[in-house]
C-alpha positions as a Markdown table, in Angstrom:
| # | Residue | x | y | z |
|---|---|---|---|---|
| 1 | Met | 11.9 | 77.1 | 55.3 |
| 2 | Thr | 13.5 | 73.8 | 56.3 |
| 3 | Leu | 11.4 | 71.9 | 53.7 |
| 4 | Thr | 12.0 | 74.3 | 50.8 |
| 5 | Lys | 15.8 | 74.2 | 51.7 |
| 6 | Ala | 15.7 | 70.4 | 51.7 |
| 7 | Leu | 14.1 | 70.1 | 48.2 |
| 8 | Pro | 17.3 | 71.0 | 46.2 |
| 9 | Leu | 19.2 | 68.4 | 48.2 |
| 10 | Leu | 17.0 | 65.5 | 46.9 |
| 11 | Lys | 18.3 | 63.2 | 44.1 |
| 12 | Asn | 14.8 | 62.2 | 43.2 |
| 13 | Pro | 12.6 | 65.4 | 43.2 |
| 14 | Ile | 9.2 | 65.3 | 44.7 |
| 15 | Asn | 6.2 | 67.6 | 44.3 |
| 16 | Ile | 5.1 | 69.5 | 47.4 |
| 17 | Asp | 1.7 | 71.0 | 48.1 |
| 18 | Ile | 1.9 | 73.6 | 50.9 |
| 19 | Val | -1.5 | 73.9 | 52.5 |
| 20 | Gly | -2.3 | 77.0 | 54.7 |
| 21 | Asp | -1.6 | 80.7 | 54.7 |
| 22 | Gly | 0.8 | 82.1 | 57.3 |
| 23 | Pro | 3.2 | 84.9 | 57.8 |
| 24 | Leu | 6.0 | 83.0 | 56.0 |
| 25 | Lys | 4.1 | 82.4 | 52.8 |
| 26 | Ala | 5.7 | 85.4 | 50.9 |
| 27 | Gln | 9.2 | 84.4 | 52.1 |
| 28 | Leu | 8.6 | 80.7 | 51.1 |
| 29 | Ser | 7.3 | 81.8 | 47.7 |
| 30 | Trp | 10.3 | 84.1 | 47.1 |
| 31 | Phe | 12.7 | 81.3 | 48.1 |
| 32 | Cys | 11.0 | 78.9 | 45.7 |
| 33 | Glu | 11.3 | 81.4 | 42.8 |
| 34 | Gln | 15.0 | 82.1 | 43.6 |
| 35 | His | 15.8 | 78.4 | 43.7 |
| 36 | Lys | 13.7 | 77.4 | 40.7 |
| 37 | Leu | 11.4 | 75.3 | 42.7 |
| 38 | Thr | 8.1 | 76.7 | 41.4 |
| 39 | His | 7.6 | 73.6 | 39.2 |
| 40 | Val | 7.6 | 71.3 | 42.3 |
| 41 | Val | 6.0 | 73.5 | 45.0 |
| 42 | Ser | 2.4 | 74.5 | 44.9 |
| 43 | Phe | 0.9 | 76.9 | 47.4 |
| 44 | Leu | -2.7 | 75.8 | 47.9 |
| 45 | Gly | -3.7 | 78.3 | 50.5 |
| 46 | Ser | -6.0 | 77.7 | 53.5 |
| 47 | Gln | -8.2 | 74.6 | 53.1 |
| 48 | Asp | -11.0 | 73.3 | 55.4 |
| 49 | Ala | -11.2 | 69.9 | 57.0 |
| 50 | His | -13.5 | 68.6 | 54.2 |
| 51 | Trp | -10.9 | 69.4 | 51.6 |
| 52 | Leu | -8.2 | 67.6 | 53.6 |
| 53 | Arg | -10.3 | 64.5 | 54.0 |
| 54 | Ser | -11.3 | 64.3 | 50.4 |
| 55 | His | -7.7 | 64.9 | 49.1 |
| 56 | Ala | -5.7 | 62.8 | 51.7 |
| 57 | Glu | -5.6 | 59.7 | 49.5 |
| 58 | Arg | -3.6 | 61.4 | 46.8 |
| 59 | Tyr | -0.7 | 62.2 | 49.2 |
| 60 | Gln | 2.2 | 59.9 | 50.1 |
| 61 | Gly | 2.6 | 61.5 | 53.5 |
| 62 | Leu | 2.8 | 64.7 | 55.5 |
| 63 | Ile | 6.1 | 66.6 | 55.9 |
| 64 | Ala | 5.8 | 68.9 | 58.9 |
| 65 | Pro | 9.3 | 70.2 | 59.9 |
| 66 | Phe | 8.2 | 72.1 | 63.0 |
| 67 | Thr | 10.7 | 74.6 | 64.5 |
| 68 | Ile | 10.9 | 77.0 | 67.4 |
| 69 | Ala | 10.0 | 80.6 | 66.4 |
| 70 | Ala | 12.4 | 83.5 | 67.0 |
| 71 | Asn | 10.2 | 84.6 | 70.0 |
| 72 | Gly | 10.4 | 81.1 | 71.5 |
| 73 | Asp | 7.0 | 79.9 | 70.5 |
| 74 | Thr | 6.6 | 76.2 | 69.6 |
| 75 | Asp | 3.7 | 74.0 | 68.7 |
| 76 | Thr | 3.8 | 71.6 | 71.6 |
| 77 | Gly | 0.8 | 69.4 | 70.6 |
| 78 | Pro | 0.6 | 69.5 | 66.8 |
| 79 | Leu | -3.0 | 68.8 | 65.9 |
| 80 | Val | -1.9 | 68.4 | 62.3 |
| 81 | Leu | 0.0 | 65.3 | 63.1 |
| 82 | Lys | -3.0 | 63.7 | 64.8 |
| 83 | Glu | -5.2 | 64.7 | 61.8 |
| 84 | Ala | -2.7 | 63.2 | 59.4 |
| 85 | Leu | -2.6 | 59.9 | 61.4 |
| 86 | Ala | -6.4 | 59.8 | 61.4 |
| 87 | Leu | -6.3 | 60.2 | 57.6 |
| 88 | Gly | -3.7 | 57.4 | 57.4 |
| 89 | Leu | -0.8 | 59.5 | 56.2 |
| 90 | Pro | 2.8 | 58.6 | 57.1 |
| 91 | Ile | 4.6 | 61.5 | 58.7 |
| 92 | Ile | 8.0 | 63.1 | 58.5 |
| 93 | Thr | 8.4 | 65.7 | 61.2 |
| 94 | Thr | 10.9 | 67.1 | 63.8 |
| 95 | Asn | 11.7 | 65.6 | 67.1 |
| 96 | Leu | 10.3 | 68.4 | 69.2 |
| 97 | Asp | 8.5 | 67.4 | 72.5 |
| 98 | Gly | 5.0 | 67.5 | 71.1 |
| 99 | Cys | 5.9 | 65.4 | 68.1 |
| 100 | Arg | 7.6 | 62.8 | 70.2 |
| 101 | Glu | 4.5 | 62.5 | 72.3 |
| 102 | Ile | 2.4 | 61.7 | 69.3 |
| 103 | Leu | 4.6 | 59.6 | 67.1 |
| 104 | Asn | 6.8 | 56.6 | 67.4 |
| 105 | Leu | 9.2 | 55.1 | 64.9 |
| 106 | Asp | 6.6 | 52.8 | 63.4 |
| 107 | Leu | 4.4 | 55.8 | 62.5 |
| 108 | Gly | 6.9 | 58.2 | 60.9 |
| 109 | Ile | 10.3 | 59.7 | 60.7 |
| 110 | Met | 11.6 | 62.4 | 63.1 |
| 111 | Val | 14.6 | 64.6 | 62.4 |
| 112 | Asp | 16.3 | 67.4 | 64.2 |
| 113 | Arg | 14.7 | 70.8 | 63.7 |
| 114 | Asp | 16.1 | 73.3 | 61.2 |
| 115 | Ser | 18.1 | 70.6 | 59.4 |
| 116 | Pro | 17.4 | 70.5 | 55.7 |
| 117 | Glu | 20.0 | 67.8 | 55.3 |
| 118 | Gln | 18.3 | 65.4 | 57.7 |
| 119 | Leu | 14.9 | 66.3 | 56.3 |
| 120 | Ala | 16.2 | 65.5 | 52.7 |
| 121 | His | 17.6 | 62.2 | 54.0 |
| 122 | Ala | 14.3 | 61.4 | 55.7 |
| 123 | Ile | 12.3 | 62.1 | 52.5 |
| 124 | Thr | 14.7 | 59.8 | 50.6 |
| 125 | Arg | 14.2 | 57.0 | 53.1 |
| 126 | His | 10.4 | 57.5 | 52.8 |
| 127 | Gln | 10.6 | 57.3 | 49.0 |
| 128 | Gln | 12.5 | 54.0 | 49.3 |
| 129 | Gln | 9.9 | 52.3 | 51.3 |
| 130 | Thr | 7.8 | 49.6 | 49.6 |
| 131 | His | 4.2 | 50.1 | 48.9 |
| 132 | Lys | 3.4 | 47.3 | 51.4 |
| 133 | Ala | 5.4 | 49.1 | 54.1 |
| 134 | Leu | 3.7 | 52.4 | 53.5 |
| 135 | Leu | 0.3 | 50.7 | 53.7 |
| 136 | Lys | 1.2 | 49.1 | 57.0 |
| 137 | Gln | 2.4 | 52.5 | 58.3 |
| 138 | Arg | -0.9 | 54.1 | 57.2 |
| 139 | Glu | -2.9 | 51.5 | 59.1 |
| 140 | Leu | -0.7 | 51.7 | 62.2 |
| 141 | Gly | -1.0 | 55.5 | 62.2 |
| 142 | Tyr | -4.8 | 55.3 | 62.0 |
| 143 | Arg | -5.1 | 52.7 | 64.8 |
| 144 | His | -2.6 | 54.7 | 67.0 |
| 145 | Val | -4.6 | 58.0 | 66.8 |
| 146 | Met | -7.9 | 56.2 | 67.4 |
| 147 | Gln | -6.4 | 54.4 | 70.4 |
| 148 | Phe | -4.7 | 57.4 | 72.1 |
| 149 | Phe | -5.9 | 60.7 | 70.6 |
| 150 | Thr | -9.7 | 60.8 | 70.1 |
| 151 | Ala | -11.5 | 63.7 | 71.7 |
| 152 | Asn | -13.0 | 61.4 | 74.3 |
| 153 | Ile | -9.7 | 59.9 | 75.2 |
| 154 | Gln | -8.0 | 63.3 | 75.4 |
| 155 | Ala | -10.9 | 64.6 | 77.6 |
| 156 | Lys | -10.6 | 61.7 | 80.0 |
| 157 | Arg | -6.8 | 62.2 | 80.2 |
| 158 | Leu | -7.2 | 65.9 | 81.0 |
| 159 | Ser | -9.8 | 65.1 | 83.6 |
| 160 | Gln | -7.5 | 62.7 | 85.3 |
| 161 | Trp | -4.7 | 65.2 | 85.4 |
| 162 | Ile | -7.0 | 67.9 | 86.9 |
| 163 | Glu | -8.4 | 65.4 | 89.5 |
| 164 | Ala | -4.8 | 64.5 | 90.5 |
| 165 | Leu | -4.1 | 68.1 | 91.5 |
């Protein structure tokens, strides 16, 4: 909901594709209808990895405003951020622990959770970046994920933690 609440705050509107199907889809769709956002928000449903790889080039970035669910659940190691970095997408997300472990300020923008105002400001900052700066961010993101988050590297890290016990 944070993203859809941030959209009306933008001076320069953007188009958003929401990929995935989840329990909030009906609520998000209703919000978009009520706030006349249906012309800028598209619900694409669940898509496989092949679709994501073949469509990544057309996107200027990933906006992933993670939050903590009412039951306390949180995504502590957001795979979607690693996938976006591997695809060379700049990221705007929240500063939750898992996100902070993956990103640094060269790779994306982090905002407080549940803050449409901060998210709108971050989107505006992203829009103001030069093409050259965005290309550099894409390259840095790709290199970062390949250096720290491949399956091999993650397995070695986990093995080291287990051996340390």
